[in-house]
C-alpha positions as CSV (number, residue, x, y, z in Angstrom):
1,M,-63.2,62.0,67.6
2,C,-62.0,59.7,64.8
3,E,-59.3,57.6,66.4
4,A,-59.4,53.8,66.3
5,S,-58.4,51.0,68.5
6,V,-56.1,48.4,67.0
7,F,-56.5,44.7,67.9
8,V,-54.4,41.7,66.9
9,I,-56.4,38.5,66.0
10,D,-55.2,35.7,68.3
11,G,-57.1,32.6,67.3
12,K,-60.7,33.5,67.9
13,Q,-59.9,36.3,70.3
14,E,-58.9,39.9,69.7
15,K,-56.1,41.4,71.8
16,L,-55.9,45.2,72.2
17,V,-52.6,46.6,70.9
18,M,-53.2,50.3,71.0
19,K,-56.0,52.8,71.7
20,A,-56.6,56.2,70.1
21,V,-54.6,55.4,67.0
22,D,-54.4,58.3,64.6
23,I,-52.0,56.9,62.0
24,L,-51.6,53.4,60.6
25,K,-48.9,53.2,58.0
26,V,-48.0,50.1,55.9
27,E,-44.2,50.0,55.8
28,E,-41.9,47.7,53.8
29,E,-42.0,43.9,54.1
30,G,-45.3,43.6,55.9
31,S,-44.5,46.0,58.8
32,L,-47.2,48.2,60.2
33,S,-46.4,51.5,62.0
34,L,-49.0,52.8,64.5
35,V,-49.0,56.3,66.1
36,D,-51.6,57.4,68.7
37,I,-52.9,60.9,69.4
38,F,-50.2,61.3,72.1
39,G,-47.4,60.5,69.7
40,E,-46.6,57.1,71.1
41,K,-45.4,54.7,68.4
42,K,-45.5,50.9,67.9
43,S,-44.5,48.7,65.0
44,L,-45.7,45.1,64.3
45,K,-45.5,42.6,61.4
46,G,-48.8,41.7,59.9
47,S,-51.7,42.7,57.7
48,V,-55.0,44.5,58.1
49,K,-57.8,42.0,58.1
50,A,-60.8,44.2,58.9
51,L,-61.6,47.9,59.5
52,S,-64.8,49.1,61.1
53,L,-65.2,52.9,60.7
54,V,-68.4,52.9,62.8
55,E,-66.8,50.9,65.7
56,H,-63.4,52.7,65.3
57,K,-61.7,49.3,65.2
58,I,-58.9,47.9,63.1
59,L,-58.1,44.1,63.2
60,I,-54.6,43.0,62.4
61,E,-53.4,39.4,61.7
62,E,-49.8,39.1,62.9
63,E,-47.1,37.4,60.9
64,N,-45.1,34.7,62.8
């Protein structure tokens, strides 16, 4: 499968936000929309800092 897990960078740690993410969409004003394979949706403010296709991992830096 090709889904990814999305993590938020919190200092030097990574906090899991959502598993099995199928869609990550950049919306207006720095908002990111996540949708997993079950249709669950989450939104957060931030920017993509790193993406590992091999590890199926997306790192997000949240805006305050």
